[in-house]
C-alpha positions as CSV (number, residue, x, y, z in Angstrom):
1,M,-5.5,6.9,9.0
2,P,-7.6,6.9,5.8
3,D,-9.4,3.7,4.8
4,R,-7.7,3.5,1.5
5,L,-4.3,5.0,0.6
6,S,-1.8,4.8,-2.2
7,I,1.8,6.1,-2.5
8,D,1.4,6.7,-6.3
9,P,0.8,10.5,-6.8
10,K,-1.3,9.8,-9.9
11,S,-3.8,7.7,-7.9
12,P,-7.1,9.2,-6.7
13,H,-6.4,7.6,-3.3
14,H,-3.1,9.5,-2.8
15,I,-3.2,11.9,0.1
16,A,0.0,13.9,0.4
17,A,-0.7,15.2,3.9
18,V,-0.6,11.7,5.3
19,F,3.0,11.1,4.2
20,Q,4.3,14.0,6.3
21,H,4.9,11.3,8.9
22,E,6.0,7.7,8.4
23,V,3.2,5.2,7.9
24,A,3.4,1.7,9.3
25,I,1.4,-1.1,7.6
26,R,0.8,-4.4,9.4
27,F,-0.5,-7.2,7.2
28,N,-1.7,-10.5,9.0
29,G,0.3,-9.5,12.1
30,K,3.6,-8.7,10.3
31,E,4.9,-5.3,9.4
32,R,5.4,-4.8,5.6
33,F,7.7,-2.2,4.0
34,D,6.8,-2.8,0.3
35,V,3.1,-1.8,0.3
36,E,2.1,0.4,-2.6
37,E,-1.6,0.7,-1.8
38,Y,-3.9,-0.7,0.9
39,C,-7.6,-0.8,1.8
40,I,-8.5,-1.6,5.4
41,S,-12.3,-2.1,5.0
42,E,-11.9,-4.6,2.1
43,G,-8.8,-6.2,3.7
44,W,-6.1,-6.1,0.9
45,I,-2.8,-4.6,0.0
46,R,-0.9,-4.2,-3.3
47,V,2.7,-5.1,-3.4
48,P,5.3,-5.5,-6.2
49,A,5.5,-9.0,-7.8
50,G,9.3,-9.4,-7.6
51,K,11.3,-7.6,-10.2
52,T,8.6,-8.0,-12.9
53,L,7.8,-4.8,-14.8
54,D,4.8,-3.8,-16.8
55,R,5.1,-2.3,-20.3
56,K,5.4,1.2,-18.9
57,G,8.4,0.3,-16.7
58,K,6.5,0.2,-13.4
59,P,6.6,-2.8,-11.1
60,L,3.8,-5.3,-11.7
61,M,1.5,-5.3,-8.6
62,I,-0.3,-8.2,-7.0
63,K,-3.2,-8.0,-4.5
64,L,-2.9,-9.9,-1.2
65,K,-5.9,-10.4,1.0
66,G,-5.9,-10.5,4.8
67,K,-6.1,-8.3,7.9
68,V,-4.7,-4.8,7.3
69,E,-3.7,-2.4,10.1
70,A,-2.3,1.1,9.4
71,S,-0.8,3.6,11.8
72,Y,1.8,6.3,12.2
73,K,5.3,5.2,13.4
């Protein structure tokens, strides 16, 4: 798994080949299904902040810090 990965195709950290299989993200010991981007070495994930949208209509993201583990299902 790459150290940093994003599901947004416009991001420089998006790698389409990784998404040919399902990716599982564990954050602080619990599996998360709403992760938009993660970085293992820096220990953070970006997730949507509820139903809040930015001015372009995309979900507003917040960064959570903790232990991140990524693997294929």
